[in-house]
N, C-alpha and C positions, 0 to 999 in steps of 0.2 A: 486146182489140185496140187499138192506138194509131193516131193519125193524124199524119201529117207536116204540121203546120199551116203551115209555110212553103210547101210545095207547094200546099196548099189555098188559101192566100191569093193565091199567084201565079195559080192557076186562076180564083179569084174576080175578080181584076183583069182577066184576059184575057176572061172571060165578060162582064163589065160593059162593057168596051171594044167588044166585038163587038156588043153590044146597041144601041149608039147609031148614028145614021145619019151624023153629021158630027162632025168634030173628035175622032176616036177617040184620037189620040195625046195631046192635051192632057187630054182627059177621063180617060184611063187613068192619067196622072200624078197628077191630082187625086184620083181614086178610090183609087189606091194609098196616097196620103198619108192620106186619110180613113180607110181601113181600117186603116192602120198605127196611127192614133190610137186605134182601138177594138179593136185586135188582142187585147190582154190580156183585155178583157171578153168578147169573142166566144169566145176560146179557153176561158176559165173556164166560160162557159155551156155550151159543147159538152162539156167534161170532166164537168160536173155531170150532164148527161143520160147520158153513157156510163157514169158511175159509179153511176147510179141515185139520185142526190141530188135530182133533179127529174124529173117525168114529161114526156111528149111535149107535153102541153098547156101546161105552164108554159114549156117550151123555146120553143114557138111564140109565146107571149105576149111573152116577153123578146126573142126575135128580131125580132118586129114593132116593139118599142120601139127596138131598135138600128137597124132600117131607117128609122124616123122621124127619129132623130137624124142618121143619115148623110144622109138626104134634105135635112133642114134645112141641114146644113153645106154640101152641094153646091149647093143652090138659091141660097144666099147668094153663091156665087162667080159666078153667072150665066154659066156656061160651056155649059150645055145647058138645054133647056126642062124644065119639071117632069115632063112625061110621059116624056121621054127618060131623065131621072134615075131615075124610078120603075122604068122598064123595066130599066135597067142594074143597079140595086140588087136588084131581084127576081132577075135572072139570077145575080148574085153570090151571093145568099143561097141560091139553089137548089143551087149548087155545094157550099156549106157543108152544107146539109141532106142532100144525097146522100152526102157524105163521112162525116158523122156517123152517118147511118142505116146505112150499109154497114159501119161500124166495130163495131157491136154487135149 
């Protein structure tokens, strides 16, 4: 089974925006740009899991690394507090994890 990654990324941005309390529109724009910068890596990681090239544990480790990189990028913009950014990134990555898990 395949995933429509464009739809998944749109859903990730929406979920992240919904997770913050203030400044949703600006944050959603910044989150979309940050995810776009990492889209290829996240998509390759997801494909590797679905193809059986990596296991769930390795997927989760690599996804955690991607979350940390995204967090550092967004914290540097000072558009939200660190806790709000973490909440938003976790929401976005949950969308991805759910999509990938249901695809195989």
